[in-house]
N, C-alpha and C positions, 0 to 999 in steps of 0.2 A: 438631456433627453433628445432623441432624434425622431424625425418624421412625425411631428405632432399631428399633422393632418390625417394620419392613418390610425391614430389611437382611437379605439372604440370607446363609447361612453361606458363609464363604470356601471356595473349591474349589481343588483341585489341577487342573492342566491335564488336560482329558479326553483319554482315549486315542483315537487314530484321527483326531483333529482337528488343525487348524493350531495349533501352539503359540503363534502370534501372538495370535489372538483368545482362546484358552483361558486364556492367562496373564493376561488382563485381568480375569478373574473371571466371565466369561459362562458360563452353565450349558449342559448337554448339549443341551437342546431348541433353544436359539438357535444353538448351534454346528452342530447338524444342519441347520438352515435355511440358515445361511451356507455350509455345505459344498455343499448342494444348489444354491444360487444361484451357486456358483463363486467365492465370496470366498476369497482366500488369506491376505493380510496386511492388518492395519489400517493406515489412513492416519495421518499425524501427529496430526491433530485427534482421531481415534478413540483413539489410544494415550493421549493426554493427558486426554481428557474422560471416558471410560468408567469408570475406577476411582473418581474422586471422585464422579461421579454415582451409582454403585452404593452409595457410602458415605453418600449422603444430603446431600452438600454442595451449596450454591448454586454456580453457575458463571457466569463472565463470560468468554465466548470470542470472540476475534477471529480470523476465518478467512474467506478469500475463497470465493465460490461455486465449486462443483466440487471441494472438498477432502474431501467425505465427511461434512459436518456432520449430515446427516439421520440417518445410522446412528449417529453419535456420541452423539446424545441419545435416539434411538428404542430402540436395543438395551437400554441400562441401564434406561430407563423401563419397557419391557415386563417385564423381569425383576423389577423392584421391584413392579409391579402384581401379577404372578403370585404373589409371596410375601407380599402384603398381604391384609387382609380386603377382598375385592372389593366396592367400593361404586361406584355409578354416579352420575356419572362420576368417575373417579379422576385423570385427567390432561387438561390443556387445553394445546393447542399453537396459538399465534397466529402467523399468517403474513400477508404483505401482499396477496397476490393469490389469486384463485380457482384459477388454474393451479397455483400452489404448494400450495394447500390440497389439490387433487386428487392432486398428486404425493406429498406427505407422507402423505396418507391411504392411498395405494396402498402406500407403503413400510411403514407400520404394519401393514397387512393382510398384506403379504408376510412381514415379519419375525416377526409374531405368530401365524402360522398354527398352529405346533405348540402354542402356549400358549393357543390359542382366545380371543385378545383381540379384542374388537369395537371398531370405530372408525366415526366418522361425520364426514365433511367437511361443514362448514357455511359457505356463502358465498352472496353475492348472485348474481342472474342465473339462479337455479333456483327451481322451485316450493317454497314453504315447507311445503306439506302433508306430503310424505314426510319432511322434517326433523322436523316436529312428531311424527309417528308414531314415528319412530326414537327420539327423545328420550324419549317416553312409555314405549316398550318398554325402554329402558335400554341404554347403551353404556359401554365402559370409557374410551375416548379420544375426545376431540373435537378436530378440527383446524378452525380457524375463521379467517376474516378478521375484523378488529376490528368493523367496522360491523355485520355480520350477527350476531356474537356478542352485541353490545350490544342489538341488536333483540330477540333471544330473551330476554335478561336482563330487559329492560323489559316484555316480554310475560309474564314469569314462567314461560316454557317451558323455560328453562335454569337449573337450580339449581346453584350453585357451592359449596355448603357441604360437599360430599364431596370436593372437589378436594384432592389431595395434592401434585401436581406441576404446575408451569406452565413452559412454554418459550416464549420470544419469539424467533422465527427471523427473520432478515433485519431486525433491529430498525431499522437506519438507513433501510432502504427504507420501513418503516412510518411513520417520522417524516417522510420526504420526501413521502409521500402524504397527510400531514395527519392521521394517526391518533393524535397524542400525547395529546389529551384522552380519546379513546376507550380507549387503553391504561390510563391512570390510573384511569378509571371502572371498567374491568373488574377491574383488580388490587385495587381497594378492596373489591370484592365477594368476593374469594377469601379463604379462611381465612388468618389471619396465620401459623399454624404450618404452613407448606408448604415445599416445595423449589422453588426458582426458578432457571431457567437462561436466560441472555440471550446470543444469538449475533448478531454483526454483522460486516460486512466492514470497517467503519471504526469508530473510537472518538472521535467529536467530543464536545465538552463536554455536549451535550444527551443523548447516550447515557450518559455518566458520571453525569449527574444522575438519570436513570431508575434506573440501577443502585444509586446511593446510597440512593434512596427505597425501593426494593422488594427488594433483595437483602441477605442477611445474611452478612457475612464470607465473600464468595465466593472460590472458587479462580479465579485469573485465568490464562487461557490465551491465548497469542498465537502463532499460526502465521504466521511471516513469509513473505511472498511470495518465491519463488525469484527472485534477481536475473536480469534479462534481459540476457544478454551480447550483444555485437555479433554479429549473425547468429544470433539465438536459435533459428531453425529453418533451419540451414545446408543441409539436404537437402530443403527444401521450396521448389519453384519457384513464386513468387508472381506472378500476372498479374491485371490489372484491365482490364475491357473497358468503354469509355465508350459509353453508349446512353441515349437519352431514355426516359422512363417508358412511353409508349405502345408502345414496341418491346421492352420488357424480356423479355416471355415468349418472343417469337420469337428474341431474341438468345440466351437461355438454351438454347433448343432447338438453335439453330445451333452453339453452343459445345460442347454435349454430343455432338451428332452428329459434330463434328470430333474431339473427344477420345476418344469411345467408352470411357469408364471402366469397369473391371471391378467396382469397388466405390467408390461415392461417397456422401458425406453432403452433402445440399443444405439449407442453413439459410434459413428464411423468418421474417418477423416475426410473422405471424398464422396462426391455424388455417385461416382462409378461404383464404389464399394457399397453404398446405400442400395442402389438398384440391384446389384448382384446378390447381396445378402438377402434382400427381400424376396427375390425370386427363389433362392435356395430354401429359405425357411418355409415359404408357401408350398414348395414341392414336397416338403416333409410333413405337411399337414398342419403347420402353424398358421394361425390367422394373423398375417403380418401385412403391414402397409408401410410405404416409404414416404418421407417428407424431406424435401431439400429445396434449394434456391432455384432449381430449374422448373418448378411447378408454378402454375398460375393460382390466383387466389381461390377460384371455385374448387380446384382440385385440393388445395390445402384445407379448405373448409369441410369438404366431404370426408377427407381422411380424419380430421380432428373430431368431427361428429361421430364417426364410426368408432374411434378410440374411446371417446367419453362415454358412449353408450354401452361399451363392453363387447361390441361385435368384433373389434380388432384387439388381439392380445398383445401384439408386439408392434411398437412404433419405432422404425429404423430411421435415424436422422443424423444430419451433420450438426455441429455446434451452432453454426450460423443460423440454420433453419429452426433450431429449437429455441433460439433467443427470442424472448418476448412472447412466446406462445403461452396461452393459459392452459397449461397441462396439469391435470389433477394429480394428486399424490399417487405414485405407482408402487407396486410391490417390489419391483426389481429395476435397478439401473445397471446396464451392461456396457462396459468400455471395450468395444471390439478393438479400438486403438487407444492406447494410453495417451492422454493429452500431455504435451510437453510442459504445461504449466500446472503446478500443484494447485493453484487457485481455481483453475478451470475444473480440475478433478473434484475439488470440494463443491463447486457450484453444481456440477453434474449430479453427484450423489445426494445433494440436498433435496432433490426432487422425490426421494423416497424416505420412509421413516418419519412422516409428518404426523402432526396431531396425535402424538402418543402411540402411533402404530409402529410396529417393527418393519424394517425394510432390509433389502439385501442389495449390496453393491458388488458386482462381479467384473473382474478385469481379465481379459485374455492377453497374456504377456509374453513377449519374445524374451528369450534368456538374456539378451544383451540390454534389456530395459530394467533389469532388477535394481540397478542403482537408483533409477528414478523413483522407485517405490520407497526407498529409504528417505528421499527428500519429502515425499508426501507424508510418510509417517512422522517425520520431524515436525512438519507444519501442523498436522491435525492432532498429534499426540494420541492417535488411535491405532490400534494394532490391525494390520492387514495380514490375514492368514494366507500363506503361500503354499499351494498344494498341487498335486498332479491331476491331470485330466482323468475323469472316471474311465474305467476300463469297460470293455464289452460286458464282462460278467457283472460289474456294478450296475450298468444300465439294465440288463436283463432282470436282475434282482429287484431293481426299483420298479420296473414295469409290472412284474408279477405282483409285487406288493400293492401297486396301484389298482391292478385288476381285482385282487382279493378285496380291497377296501370298497371298490365299486359294487362288488357282488354283495358284500355285507350290508351296504346301504340299501340295496334293493330288497334284500331279505327282511330288513327292519321295517321297510315301508309296507310290506305285505301286498295284498291285492294280486295274488299269483294264481288264482283259480284257473284262468284260461291256459296258463303255461303248465300248471300242474297236470292237467289232462294230457298234454303232449308228452310230458315226462313219463307218466304212467304207461302210455301207449308204447313208448320207446323202451321202457324198462322190461317189457315182456320179451324183448328180443336181445337186450344187452344189459350188462351189469349197470345198475343205477350210478355207481361211482364212475364208470366209463362215460356215461351220458353227461354227468356233471363236468367231467374233465374235458369232454369235447366242447361243451358250452363255454367253459373257461378259455379254451384254446381259440374259439371264435372271437371272444371279446378281446383277448390278447392280440390277435391278428389285426382287428379293427383299430386298436390303439397303436399300431405300427410295430408291434413286438417282434414280427418276423421279418422286418426290414433288414437287408444285408448290411452289416457293419464291418468295419475293418479296424485293426489295432492302430492306435495313435502312439508313436514312440514316446516313452517316458523321457523327461529331461531333468537333469540335476537342478535342484532348487536350493543350492547352498546359499547362505546369506550373502548379500552383496557387500563388497568392501566399502567401508566408510570413506568419504572423500578426505584427502589429506588436508592439513591446515595451510599448505602452501598453494601454489597455483593449481586450479582445478583442471582436470582433463576436459577436452572439448565435449565428450559425450555427457559428462556430468553437467556442464554449463548449460546444456540445452534445457535443463529442467527449469531454468529461470529465463523465459524468453524476453521479458522486458529489460532485465538488467543486462543480459547478454547482447541483445540486439542493439541496445544503446551503446554499450561499451565497445562492441566489435565493429560497428558500422564504420567503414573507412571514410577518410576525407576525400574530397573531390579528386578523381583520377587515380586513386589508390585501390588496392585490393586488400581483402582480409588475409593476413599471413597464415600459411599452413603451419600447424604445430610441428609436423615432421619436416626435416630438412629437405630442400629441393622439392621435386614433384614426385618423388618415389614413395612418400609416406601416404598412409590412408587412415583416416579416423575410423575406429570400429563402428560398424552399422551404417557407414556412409559410402556412397559411390561418387566418383568424379565424372562430371559431364563436360565434354569438350564442346565449345561453342566457337564457330569459325569466324570470329570478329574480335578485335582487340583495340588497343590504344589508337592505332592508325585510323580506325573507323569512328573514333570519338566515344568508344564504349567506356562507361563508368560502372563501378561495382553496383551502384544504386539502380542502373538500368537493368542489370541482370537479376538482381534480387527482386525488383519490382515486376519484371516480366514473369519470373517463375512463380512468385506469390500470387500475382493477379490472374495470369492465364491458366496456371495449373491448379489453382485453388489451394495452394500450400501456404500455411502460416509462415511468415518471414523468419520467425524464431527457429524454424526447423531447418533453415538453410545454413550450411556450414561455411567453410572458408571459401574465399573468392580470390583468384589470382589472375591478373590481366597482363597478357603479354602484348607485343606489338601487333601480331596478326591473329591471335586467338586468345581464348580465356578458358579457365577451368573453374568449375563451381562444384562444391560438395553438397549433395542432397541425400536424403534418407534412401538407403539402398533399396528398400521395398517399393519406393515410388519412382525409381530412376527411369524405368521403361515408360511409364505414363508421362513423366515430365518431358522426356526426349520426344515422344510422339506429339505432345502438345506444342512444344517450342518449334518443332519442325513445320508446323502449320501456321505459325504466327510470324510477326515481324519484330525485330529488335532495332530501335532507333530508325524505323522506317525501312529496314532492309531485311530480306530473307537471308538466313545464314545456315550453314551446315551444323547439325547438332548430332552428337553420337556419344556413346559411352567411351570414356577415356580408359584405355587398358594400361594397367601398370606394367612397367618394364623393369627387369632386374637392374640393380644399381650398376651404372656404367653403360647400360644400353641406351638406345635412342628413344626419345619420347615420341 
């Protein structure tokens, strides 16, 4: 056991609070916060991790995303800081991406409100000035991405000699992004007599190696995934609509107009997509709100309050922003972007069809992604109906039926005396049937029925080919980000080999980005993967092959995100230097690259 002096006295369960959290040894201030936030019972990872963390033990935890890991280490960390001699900084939390840094930072602020704990998220892509000012002023907890933390350490603006606790969150993701050396460098700077916790969704040998080097006699916790039975979501009707990328926005609008959901969660891959889709849906009369990592806590609280009360019908979010949110069961889950991981898909659609209610899961699918659907069906043993986007005629018929149903509801309710007099007056000058038709037309118009629509081209939805038993093609391997990222990550100084010979081949659905720095500049594959994943907000599992030459590098990225990635990388630094970034145009075989 470490840091005995900081161990709070054992407490009996506090009166008036949930016996679940109180029994874990959390004190009244934290229990009050949890009660205010509406937390009732701890998750399995919280039940297993909180007591040993409070006791000062090192932890090695394996649990998937969405299991409550953040609270599992944040709550006991805050209590230990509150009971120790407050020295700045006292705790360091390392995470793979800036989105997660913001999310964990918000969680620390939220949970530590009663204890008056201060926190600073430190990540790339933001001005360093405010970070320097905050560090000079002093904070209790630092949540950082490895690259930016190491930058501050080298500048001597981040002193680690007072650190008592270190948490490595999503450790496997940090290794996949090429941060292994950075993690070792940071942990070498932290006092030896510290408490360390490492959390990871998977436990490959390289994670075990880090644990062996940096953890002391850790308590090992493994939260097994619940087995997915056949028809894992039996009350969720799953539908996929095939549409080419240029028509995805229009297709989503058409589908939502047809479905008219009362409460739907719409998932996007990036914050830019979240904002653009929210604006589009609002312009079409939907009550839509955005939620993503770029919002502060008051904004998030307002959006969630509006969604829970029913004032907002559509909540448009990124996966990271939706993690850990107390979102009630929704009628629809919409995948505007199909996740690269089958497990993430299952986690998304699990938010609908709860408590015996029926739910709908809708996916807007690029034709090239049909193979990924097969992987999801294999995992869930549930049928996903692949169909075409509704036509203009389908939408008009649906809207007319909706208008008719609304009229029948008003007729059944009665109390029409005031309006009957108006109809009688108008019937003296026009056929009553014409008067009724005009009233219907008015209602139809108010429901958006006369909005100008255009045809969305139909796409073939032939069944995807099943993967062969031999080596899987690259686009299929993207369906398993953990396995692929781990297997394909290059050794130091190497690049991921392209499947096609030379630089003339291209993986379907992927584009090549030219980066004007290579081996001579000390560029490693991990530097490029980390920069793209962290700065462009792209999951590292979505990044394809990497090839590093002497003076330049080529990286495969999803074609639909290439422009955004190029713009983002053009504004940032790689290995401390500005580099040229552009789309790599394929040349005919025998031509010059």
